[in-house]
N, C-alpha and C positions, 0 to 999 in steps of 0.2 A: 116583672123583671127579677132576675136572680139578685138577691141582696148582697152577695159576695161573688161577683163574676170572676171568671178566669181571665188573666192577662198574660201577655208574653213579656218576659224580662230577661234579657241577656242569655238566651238559649233555653229558657225553661218556661213552661206553662204553670203558673201558680195562682192561688187565690189573691184577689186584689188586696185583701187585708194583710197578706203575708209578703207582698212585694215591697222591697225597700231599696233605696239608692243612697250611697254614702254622701255625707254632707259636703265632701270635697269634689263631688261631681261638678264639672264645669258648666253644665246646664243650670245647676242650682246657684253656683257662685257668680257666673258671668252671663247666663243666658246664651251660652256658647253651643248652639245646636239648631236644628231645623225640625220641621214637622210637616205632616200632610194629613188631610182628612178625606176619607173616601165614603160616599154614600152607598148603601146596600139596599137593593130592592128585591124582595122575594128570595133572600139569601144569596144574591148574586151581586158582586161588586159592579158598580156603574162606571164605565170608562176606566177600568183598572190600569190599562197600559198608559193612559195619559197621566194618571196620578203617579205611577211608578217613574215615568219620565220626568215629571216635575220634581219629585223627591230627589232623583239623581242630579238634576240641575242645581237644586238648592245645596246639596251636599258638595258638589264640585265647586260652587262659588265660594264656600267657606273652607274648602280644602280638607274635608273629611272624606276618607275613602269609603265608598258605599260598602257596607258590611255584607250585603247579600245580593245575589242575582235577582232579577225580576221574578223568576220562577220560585225562588225560595221565599221572597216576600209574599207572594200570592199563596203559597202553601201555608205560611204562618197565619195569614189573615183568614183563609178558608177554615182553618182549624178553630179559630176564635168565633167565626160566624156560626159554625156548627155547634159550638158550646152554648150559644145564646138561645133563649126561648122566644126571641123576636125575629120576625121575618124581615122587617125593614130596620136597618141599623146604621150607625155612623161610626166608622172605624177611625181611630186616632193612632198615628204612627209618629214616634219621636226618636231622633238620633242626636245624642250630644257627643262632644269630643271625648268625654270620659272622665275618669278620676285622676287627679294630679294635684301636686302642691299648688297653692294659690299664687300663681305668677301669670301675668297677662299674656306673655308670648306662648305660642303653642308648645305643649310638652312633646318630647320626642318619641315616647313609647306608650302613650295612653291608648287603651282599648275603648272604642266607642260604646256608649251605653245605648241599648236599643229597648224601647218600650212600645208595645202595641196593645191596644185595648178597644173594646167595642161597647157601644151604648145604644139604647133605643133611638131611632131617628126622630128628632123633634120636627114637627110639621106646622106650618102656618095654620091658623084657625080658618074655619069657613068664613068668618066675618072679615078677616084680613084679606081673603081672596075676593070677596064680593064687594067690600067697601074700600079696599086699599089701606095703606098704612101712612102714618105721619112720620116725617123725618125733620131733624134740625141740622144746622150747619156749624162748622168750626174751621178755622185755618188748619191746614195739615202741617203739624209740627214734628212729624216722625223723622227718622233718619232717612238718608238718601239711597238706601238699597232696599226699597220696598218690594223689588222683584224677587228677593230671597224670602222664602217662607220661614222666617226665623222665629224661634221661641221667645225672642225678646219683643214682647208685645205691649209694653207699658203705654206707648202712645195710643194704641188701639183700645186698650183697657180704659184709659181716661176718656176717650171719645165715646165708647160704649156707655160709660157711666153718665156722661153728659146727656146722652139720649134717654137713659133710664130716669134721670132726674127731671126730664121734661116730658115724660109720658110719650116718648117717641120710640119707633121701632129701630131707628138707626141714626147715626150722625154722618152726614155727607161732608166730605172734606175738600178743601181747595188750597192749592199752592200757587202763589204768584198769579192769582186770578184765574187759574185753570182747574177744572175738575180732576181730582185724582180717583178716590174711591171712598167707600164708607168704612166704618170701623171693622166690619166683618163681612163685607159684601162688595162686589163690583157694582158700578152704577152705569146705567144706560139712559140716553136721552132719545126721545122720539119726536121728530118734527116733520110735518107734511108726509107722514108715512115712512120715513127713513129712520132706521135704528143706528145710532152713533155711539161708539164707545171711545174712551180715552186711548191715546196711543200706547202701545206696549213698550214701556221703557222702565228705567230704574225707579220711577215715581209710583208705579202701580204693580201690585201682584197680579200676574196673569192667571186669573181663575180658570179652572178647567172649563167653565161655561163660556169663556172667551171663544174658544174654537167651536164649542157646541152651539152657542147662539148664532154664530156665523153660518153653521150648517143648517140650523133650523130656519133661519131667514131665507137661505137659498132654496130650501125645500118649499117654503111658503110663498116664494116670490116676493119677499119683502126686501127692499133696498137696505144695504148694510155697509157701514164704513167705520174706520177707526182714524181718529185725528185728535188734535188738541181741542178741547171744548171749553169755551169761556164760561165763567160763572153766570153771566147774564143769560146764556143759552139754556142753562138748567132751569132758571126761573121762568123762562119764556117757552118752555117745552110743552108740547101737546100731551105727552106722557113721560113719566120717569119710571124706570124699572130697576129693581135690585135683583142680583143673582148670587147664589152661593150654594154649597152642597146641601144645606138644610132648607133654605128658602126656595130652591129651584129658581123660579122666576116669580117676582112679586111686585104688584103695582104700588107706586107711591102716589098718594092723592093730595098730600099737603106737605109743604116745606116751610119751616119757620112760621107756621100758622097761616100761610097763604096757599090757596088751592093750586094744584098742578092741572093745567088745562081746564077741563070741565069739572074737576074735583071728584071724578069717579074713574074706576078702571076703564081703560080704553080698548079699542078694537085690536091694536097691535099686541097688547098684553094678552087678550083673550086668544088670539091666534097662536102666539108663542107658547102659552101655557098648554094649549091642546097639543101642539107639536111636541112639546117636552114630554108629556105623558106618553105619547106614542113612542118616543125615543127610548123610554125606560123599558119598554117591552120588546123592542126590536131585536 
């Protein structure tokens, strides 16, 4: 990997070591901004239109005008992809409200700060795929607009640190006795052959894999539904799966030290992982 990769910042492609943002940027001061993360396979963005649509939704929800058209965003990302020496990458896009005096209310004339960068795509190990991963749990204490992909991620950071301190891959969270998501993943429950995900609402970030997993289940003839999922259902599941841009789909084989199902990756995971790989090259 290039030790000093090229990034895009406010209209210019510059070396990462030379890219700077003023201290009064509202993303730094308030976490006032949104982001998105796009996987790249074989130098091609995966489900680019879906990611651009989610970025636009997040921007609209916090009332930042989208600085670029979808075509312009893709042009910027493609340039960065070409500048990298990696075929598989993870693109990070961030837009903040911009630089302004430190006042909580929106400034009237700030120009959004735009950052785009790309890194090698981290991938689960062969062991994680063959043996599954361990997770731990916590109450979900984040704010109540988790549907916005906000750069304000302190709740997620603390949950991820909890997992790290317990040698776990993820922390699965519950609010009022219902499954929401993990610190950096969506969570799926498999029972009697049916894949179930939490309802899409303000409690959960709608990962791009929400729509993708539904499509893969349809292709594979696997029953799929979205509804509220009680905490007890997670512990009683035959399989539990994580999905994210980097994890793709990954099996959970223990939660809080207790085995999930048979304690090994199950047949629904195997089917969805194979279908996922096919979708990447479609």
